[in-house]
C-alpha positions as CSV (number, residue, x, y, z in Angstrom):
1,M,25.6,3.9,2.2
2,A,21.8,4.3,1.8
3,E,19.6,1.4,2.6
4,Q,18.5,-0.6,-0.5
5,R,14.7,-0.8,-0.6
6,P,12.8,-3.1,-2.9
7,R,11.6,-1.5,-6.0
8,F,8.4,-2.8,-7.5
9,L,8.8,-1.1,-10.9
10,G,6.3,-1.0,-13.7
11,T,2.6,-1.3,-14.1
12,H,1.2,-4.8,-14.0
13,H,-2.2,-5.7,-15.4
14,H,-3.3,-9.0,-14.1
15,G,-6.6,-10.8,-14.0
16,I,-8.3,-11.6,-10.8
17,D,-10.0,-15.0,-10.5
18,E,-13.4,-15.7,-9.1
19,K,-11.9,-16.1,-5.6
20,G,-10.3,-12.7,-5.8
21,R,-6.8,-14.0,-6.3
22,M,-4.1,-12.6,-8.6
23,V,-0.6,-13.9,-9.4
24,L,2.3,-11.7,-8.4
25,P,5.1,-11.6,-11.0
26,A,8.0,-13.8,-10.0
27,K,10.4,-10.8,-10.0
28,I,8.2,-9.0,-7.4
29,R,7.8,-12.1,-5.3
30,A,11.5,-12.5,-5.1
31,Q,11.8,-9.0,-3.5
32,L,8.8,-9.2,-1.4
33,G,9.4,-11.4,1.6
34,E,6.7,-13.3,3.4
35,T,4.0,-10.6,3.6
36,A,3.0,-7.4,1.8
37,I,0.5,-4.7,2.2
38,L,-2.1,-3.7,-0.4
39,A,-3.4,-0.2,-0.2
40,K,-5.1,2.4,-2.3
41,L,-2.8,5.2,-3.5
42,D,-3.4,7.7,-6.3
43,R,-6.5,5.7,-7.5
44,C,-4.4,2.6,-7.9
45,I,-3.7,-0.4,-5.7
46,G,-0.2,-0.2,-4.4
47,L,1.8,-3.2,-3.2
48,F,4.2,-2.3,-0.3
49,T,6.6,-4.2,1.9
50,P,5.5,-3.7,5.5
51,E,8.5,-1.3,6.0
52,E,7.6,0.8,3.0
53,F,4.0,1.0,4.0
54,D,5.1,2.3,7.4
55,R,7.3,4.9,5.6
56,V,4.4,6.1,3.4
57,A,2.0,6.2,6.4
58,A,4.6,8.2,8.4
59,R,4.6,10.8,5.6
60,F,0.8,11.2,5.9
61,E,1.2,11.5,9.7
62,D,4.0,14.1,9.3
63,A,1.7,16.2,7.2
64,L,-1.0,15.9,9.9
65,D,1.6,17.0,12.6
66,E,2.6,20.0,10.5
67,A,-1.0,21.1,10.0
68,E,-1.6,20.7,13.8
69,E,1.5,22.7,14.6
70,A,0.3,25.5,12.2
71,D,-3.2,25.3,13.8
72,D,-4.6,25.1,10.3
73,E,-8.0,23.5,10.6
74,E,-8.5,23.0,6.8
75,A,-5.0,21.4,6.5
76,I,-5.7,19.2,9.5
77,E,-9.0,18.0,7.9
78,R,-7.2,17.3,4.6
79,A,-4.4,15.5,6.2
80,L,-6.7,13.4,8.4
81,K,-8.8,12.5,5.3
82,A,-5.7,11.5,3.3
83,L,-4.4,9.4,6.2
84,R,-7.8,7.7,6.8
85,R,-8.2,6.9,3.1
86,F,-4.7,5.4,2.9
87,M,-5.1,3.3,6.1
88,A,-8.8,2.3,5.9
89,D,-8.7,-0.3,3.1
90,A,-5.1,-1.4,3.5
91,S,-4.7,-5.2,3.9
92,E,-1.9,-7.5,4.7
93,V,-1.5,-10.3,2.2
94,T,0.7,-13.4,2.0
95,P,1.4,-15.1,-1.3
96,D,0.4,-18.8,-1.5
97,Q,2.6,-21.5,-3.0
98,Q,1.7,-20.5,-6.5
99,G,2.5,-16.8,-5.8
100,R,-1.1,-15.7,-5.6
101,I,-2.5,-13.1,-3.2
102,V,-6.1,-12.5,-2.4
103,V,-7.2,-9.0,-3.2
104,P,-9.9,-7.9,-0.7
105,A,-13.3,-7.0,-2.2
106,V,-13.0,-3.4,-1.1
107,L,-9.8,-3.0,-3.2
108,R,-11.2,-4.9,-6.2
109,E,-14.0,-2.3,-6.5
């Protein structure tokens, strides 16, 4: 049987307070665990469990490996750029007692 992964479904529009905090919906907090990773993906901020973040990062790394094996300089550059964009602004977050996380300034922009 396939491993059951958390599914953070839907689009959630939440305000961010003056300290850069936002409240995670209770349904998402229940699936999350102790920490999560915020990262830019498709011009949005994605919330990932650490395991799912690693799976997504591995897909970018696989694309880089394939480009290197094909010795395709343009594809290597595109794959490196995509991997760097995904990893560069990623941030580990831990919800506080009220279920709030701090969204780093670079991701708030």
